[in-house]
C-alpha positions as a Markdown table, in Angstrom:
| # | Residue | x | y | z |
|---|---|---|---|---|
| 1 | Met | 28.6 | 11.7 | 11.8 |
| 2 | Phe | 27.1 | 15.1 | 11.2 |
| 3 | Asn | 29.1 | 15.2 | 8.0 |
| 4 | Leu | 27.8 | 12.1 | 6.9 |
| 5 | Ile | 24.2 | 13.4 | 7.2 |
| 6 | Arg | 25.2 | 16.6 | 5.6 |
| 7 | Lys | 26.6 | 14.5 | 2.6 |
| 8 | Asp | 23.2 | 13.0 | 2.2 |
| 9 | Ile | 21.4 | 16.2 | 2.3 |
| 10 | Val | 23.8 | 18.0 | -0.2 |
| 11 | Leu | 23.9 | 15.0 | -2.7 |
| 12 | His | 20.0 | 14.8 | -2.8 |
| 13 | Lys | 19.3 | 18.5 | -2.7 |
| 14 | Lys | 18.2 | 18.5 | -6.2 |
| 15 | Thr | 16.0 | 15.7 | -5.6 |
| 16 | Leu | 14.4 | 17.2 | -2.7 |
| 17 | Met | 13.8 | 20.3 | -4.8 |
| 18 | Ile | 12.0 | 18.4 | -7.3 |
| 19 | Leu | 9.9 | 16.3 | -5.0 |
| 20 | Leu | 8.7 | 18.7 | -2.6 |
| 21 | Pro | 6.8 | 20.9 | -5.1 |
| 22 | Ile | 5.3 | 17.6 | -6.6 |
| 23 | Leu | 4.2 | 17.0 | -2.9 |
| 24 | Leu | 2.5 | 20.3 | -3.0 |
| 25 | Val | 0.8 | 19.7 | -6.3 |
| 26 | Tyr | -0.7 | 16.6 | -4.7 |
| 27 | Leu | -2.0 | 18.4 | -1.5 |
| 28 | Leu | -3.4 | 21.0 | -4.1 |
| 29 | Leu | -5.5 | 18.1 | -5.7 |
| 30 | Gly | -6.8 | 17.1 | -2.3 |
| 31 | Thr | -4.8 | 13.9 | -1.9 |
| 32 | Ser | -4.7 | 12.5 | 1.7 |
| 33 | Ser | -1.8 | 14.2 | 3.7 |
| 34 | Ile | -1.0 | 11.0 | 5.4 |
| 35 | Trp | -0.8 | 8.8 | 2.4 |
| 36 | Val | 1.3 | 11.6 | 0.5 |
| 37 | Gly | 3.7 | 12.1 | 3.6 |
| 38 | Ile | 4.3 | 8.4 | 4.0 |
| 39 | Val | 5.0 | 7.8 | 0.1 |
| 40 | Phe | 7.2 | 10.7 | -0.3 |
| 41 | Cys | 9.2 | 10.0 | 3.0 |
| 42 | Ile | 9.9 | 6.4 | 2.0 |
| 43 | Ala | 10.7 | 7.2 | -1.6 |
| 44 | Ile | 13.2 | 10.0 | -0.4 |
| 45 | Ile | 14.8 | 7.9 | 2.4 |
| 46 | Met | 15.2 | 4.6 | 0.3 |
| 47 | Gly | 16.6 | 6.9 | -2.5 |
| 48 | Val | 19.2 | 8.3 | -0.2 |
| 49 | Phe | 19.9 | 4.7 | 1.1 |
| 50 | Ser | 20.3 | 3.1 | -2.5 |
| 51 | Ser | 22.8 | 5.8 | -3.5 |
| 52 | Asp | 25.2 | 4.4 | -1.1 |
| 53 | Glu | 25.0 | 0.7 | -2.1 |
| 54 | Lys | 27.9 | 0.5 | -4.4 |
| 55 | Ser | 30.9 | -1.2 | -2.9 |
| 56 | Thr | 33.2 | 1.6 | -4.1 |
| 57 | Ile | 31.3 | 3.9 | -2.0 |
| 58 | His | 31.4 | 1.7 | 1.1 |
| 59 | Ile | 35.0 | 1.3 | 0.7 |
| 60 | Leu | 35.5 | 4.9 | 0.5 |
| 61 | Leu | 33.3 | 5.6 | 3.6 |
| 62 | Asn | 35.2 | 2.9 | 5.6 |
| 63 | Ser | 38.5 | 4.6 | 4.6 |
| 64 | Leu | 37.3 | 7.9 | 6.2 |
| 65 | Pro | 37.7 | 8.5 | 9.9 |
| 66 | Tyr | 34.1 | 7.0 | 10.7 |
| 67 | Thr | 33.2 | 3.8 | 12.4 |
| 68 | Arg | 30.7 | 1.5 | 10.7 |
| 69 | Lys | 28.4 | 2.2 | 13.7 |
| 70 | Gln | 28.6 | 5.8 | 12.8 |
| 71 | Ile | 28.0 | 5.2 | 9.2 |
| 72 | Val | 24.7 | 3.2 | 9.9 |
| 73 | Ser | 23.6 | 5.6 | 12.5 |
| 74 | Ser | 23.7 | 8.3 | 10.3 |
| 75 | Lys | 21.1 | 6.7 | 8.0 |
| 76 | Tyr | 18.8 | 6.2 | 11.1 |
| 77 | Ile | 19.2 | 9.7 | 12.2 |
| 78 | Gly | 18.5 | 10.9 | 8.7 |
| 79 | Val | 15.3 | 9.3 | 8.5 |
| 80 | Phe | 14.0 | 11.8 | 11.1 |
| 81 | Leu | 15.5 | 14.6 | 9.4 |
| 82 | Phe | 14.0 | 13.7 | 5.9 |
| 83 | Thr | 10.8 | 13.0 | 7.5 |
| 84 | Phe | 10.6 | 16.3 | 9.2 |
| 85 | Ile | 11.3 | 18.0 | 5.9 |
| 86 | Val | 8.3 | 16.3 | 4.4 |
| 87 | Val | 6.1 | 16.8 | 7.2 |
| 88 | Phe | 7.0 | 20.4 | 7.7 |
| 89 | Thr | 6.4 | 20.8 | 3.8 |
| 90 | Ile | 2.8 | 19.2 | 4.3 |
| 91 | Phe | 2.1 | 21.4 | 7.4 |
| 92 | Ile | 3.0 | 24.6 | 5.5 |
| 93 | Gly | 1.4 | 23.5 | 2.2 |
| 94 | Asn | -1.9 | 22.7 | 4.0 |
| 95 | Leu | -1.7 | 26.0 | 5.7 |
| 96 | Met | -1.3 | 27.9 | 2.4 |
| 97 | Ile | -3.4 | 25.8 | 0.2 |
| 98 | His | -6.4 | 24.7 | 2.4 |
| 99 | Arg | -6.1 | 27.2 | 5.3 |
| 100 | Glu | -6.1 | 24.4 | 7.8 |
| 101 | Ile | -3.6 | 23.1 | 10.4 |
| 102 | Ile | -3.1 | 19.4 | 10.3 |
| 103 | Pro | -3.8 | 17.6 | 13.4 |
| 104 | Trp | -0.8 | 16.6 | 15.5 |
| 105 | Glu | -2.1 | 13.1 | 15.6 |
| 106 | Asp | -1.8 | 12.9 | 11.6 |
| 107 | Leu | 1.8 | 14.1 | 11.7 |
| 108 | Leu | 2.8 | 11.7 | 14.4 |
| 109 | Phe | 1.0 | 8.9 | 12.5 |
| 110 | Ile | 3.2 | 9.7 | 9.4 |
| 111 | Phe | 6.3 | 9.6 | 11.7 |
| 112 | Gly | 5.4 | 6.5 | 13.2 |
| 113 | Ile | 4.4 | 4.5 | 10.0 |
| 114 | Val | 7.7 | 5.8 | 8.3 |
| 115 | Met | 9.8 | 4.6 | 11.3 |
| 116 | Val | 8.0 | 1.2 | 11.2 |
| 117 | Leu | 8.7 | 0.9 | 7.6 |
| 118 | Thr | 12.3 | 1.9 | 7.6 |
| 119 | Ala | 12.9 | -0.4 | 10.7 |
| 120 | Leu | 11.8 | -3.3 | 8.5 |
| 121 | Ala | 13.7 | -2.1 | 5.3 |
| 122 | Phe | 17.0 | -1.1 | 6.4 |
| 123 | Pro | 18.1 | -4.5 | 8.0 |
| 124 | Phe | 16.9 | -6.2 | 4.9 |
| 125 | Ser | 18.6 | -3.8 | 2.7 |
| 126 | Tyr | 21.9 | -3.9 | 4.6 |
| 127 | Lys | 21.9 | -7.8 | 4.6 |
| 128 | Phe | 21.0 | -7.9 | 0.8 |
| 129 | Lys | 20.3 | -5.0 | -1.3 |
| 130 | Ser | 17.6 | -2.5 | -1.7 |
| 131 | Gln | 16.6 | -3.6 | -5.1 |
| 132 | Tyr | 15.5 | -7.0 | -3.6 |
| 133 | Leu | 13.4 | -4.9 | -1.3 |
| 134 | Leu | 11.8 | -3.4 | -4.4 |
| 135 | Val | 11.2 | -6.7 | -6.0 |
| 136 | Ala | 9.6 | -8.0 | -2.6 |
| 137 | Ser | 7.4 | -4.8 | -2.5 |
| 138 | Leu | 6.2 | -5.3 | -6.0 |
| 139 | Val | 5.1 | -8.8 | -5.1 |
| 140 | Leu | 3.4 | -7.8 | -2.0 |
| 141 | Phe | 1.6 | -5.1 | -4.0 |
| 142 | Ala | 0.5 | -7.8 | -6.7 |
| 143 | Ile | -0.8 | -10.0 | -3.7 |
| 144 | Tyr | -2.6 | -6.9 | -2.2 |
| 145 | Met | -4.2 | -6.1 | -5.4 |
| 146 | Ile | -5.4 | -9.7 | -6.1 |
| 147 | Ile | -7.0 | -9.7 | -2.4 |
| 148 | Val | -8.6 | -6.3 | -3.1 |
| 149 | Asn | -10.0 | -7.4 | -6.6 |
| 150 | Leu | -10.9 | -10.9 | -5.9 |
| 151 | Phe | -11.4 | -11.5 | -2.2 |
| 152 | Ile | -11.9 | -8.3 | 0.1 |
| 153 | Lys | -13.2 | -5.7 | -2.4 |
| 154 | Asn | -13.7 | -3.0 | 0.3 |
| 155 | Leu | -10.3 | -3.5 | 2.0 |
| 156 | Asn | -9.2 | 0.0 | 1.1 |
| 157 | Asp | -12.3 | 1.5 | 2.8 |
| 158 | Arg | -11.7 | -0.9 | 6.0 |
| 159 | Ile | -8.1 | 0.3 | 6.2 |
| 160 | Arg | -9.2 | 4.0 | 5.9 |
| 161 | Glu | -11.9 | 3.4 | 8.6 |
| 162 | Phe | -9.4 | 1.7 | 10.9 |
| 163 | Val | -6.7 | 4.6 | 10.5 |
| 164 | Gln | -9.4 | 7.2 | 11.1 |
| 165 | Ala | -10.8 | 5.4 | 14.2 |
| 166 | Leu | -7.2 | 5.2 | 15.5 |
| 167 | Leu | -6.7 | 9.0 | 14.7 |
| 168 | Asn | -9.9 | 9.8 | 16.6 |
| 169 | Leu | -9.0 | 7.9 | 19.7 |
| 170 | Gln | -8.5 | 10.3 | 22.8 |
| 171 | Ser | -6.7 | 7.7 | 24.9 |
| 172 | His | -3.2 | 9.2 | 25.6 |
| 173 | Gln | -2.2 | 6.0 | 27.2 |
| 174 | Leu | -2.7 | 4.0 | 24.0 |
| 175 | Tyr | -0.6 | 6.7 | 22.1 |
| 176 | Leu | 2.2 | 6.3 | 24.5 |
| 177 | Ser | 2.0 | 2.6 | 24.3 |
| 178 | Ile | 2.2 | 2.6 | 20.6 |
| 179 | Gly | 4.8 | 5.3 | 20.6 |
| 180 | Phe | 7.1 | 3.2 | 22.8 |
| 181 | Ser | 6.5 | 0.1 | 20.8 |
| 182 | Val | 7.7 | 1.9 | 17.7 |
| 183 | Ile | 10.7 | 3.4 | 19.3 |
| 184 | Ala | 11.7 | -0.1 | 20.7 |
| 185 | Leu | 11.3 | -1.7 | 17.1 |
| 186 | Tyr | 13.3 | 1.2 | 15.6 |
| 187 | Val | 16.0 | 0.9 | 18.2 |
| 188 | Cys | 16.2 | -2.9 | 17.6 |
| 189 | Ser | 16.4 | -2.4 | 14.0 |
| 190 | Trp | 19.1 | 0.3 | 14.5 |
| 191 | Leu | 21.1 | -2.3 | 16.6 |
| 192 | Leu | 20.5 | -5.2 | 14.1 |
| 193 | Ser | 21.7 | -3.1 | 11.1 |
| 194 | Ile | 24.9 | -2.0 | 12.8 |
| 195 | Arg | 25.7 | -5.7 | 13.5 |
| 196 | Ile | 25.0 | -6.7 | 10.0 |
| 197 | Tyr | 27.0 | -3.8 | 8.5 |
| 198 | Lys | 29.8 | -4.7 | 10.9 |
| 199 | Asn | 30.2 | -8.3 | 9.7 |
| 200 | Lys | 30.0 | -7.2 | 6.0 |
| 201 | Val | 33.0 | -7.4 | 3.6 |
| 202 | Phe | 33.6 | -4.8 | 0.9 |
């Protein structure tokens, strides 16, 4: 399974080398580290996922000495690896550019949101295709823009205030409960994706 993860890194090495400097540019412009981290993580992770969606690639993968469980698991483990690369880049970038250390709560928040989003996206993408997920995302974005422009014009501010209030909480018990909930969702998604992929015919 390690070779499957290594394969994703090698194949997308050029993409990482392009995106990570762009990430630093956003940090230089003063863009929110959390927002940039989440967007870049999801873009990289879904890019890696979509590159393996061709039937010929799946036939090749299934002809190798890997079980379908290992193929799916490599993607879920890869989420942590690619998220760590982005978060580490943000941490070093902020340290070099702004001379400040990002609070650990912000870094964990990025990990948590990325885990939740991929936990929702992966089973859908295994069942259908990630291109349909893109269409669904565009529809949801359009609905969001309609709500912001016509109904709740300060929705962005409310979301920012809620996130900031959540990050400012000092309750370790709350952090633990949220963390366990995210992990439980991720594990359930992992098991569901394995089941979906095992039943697929290529």
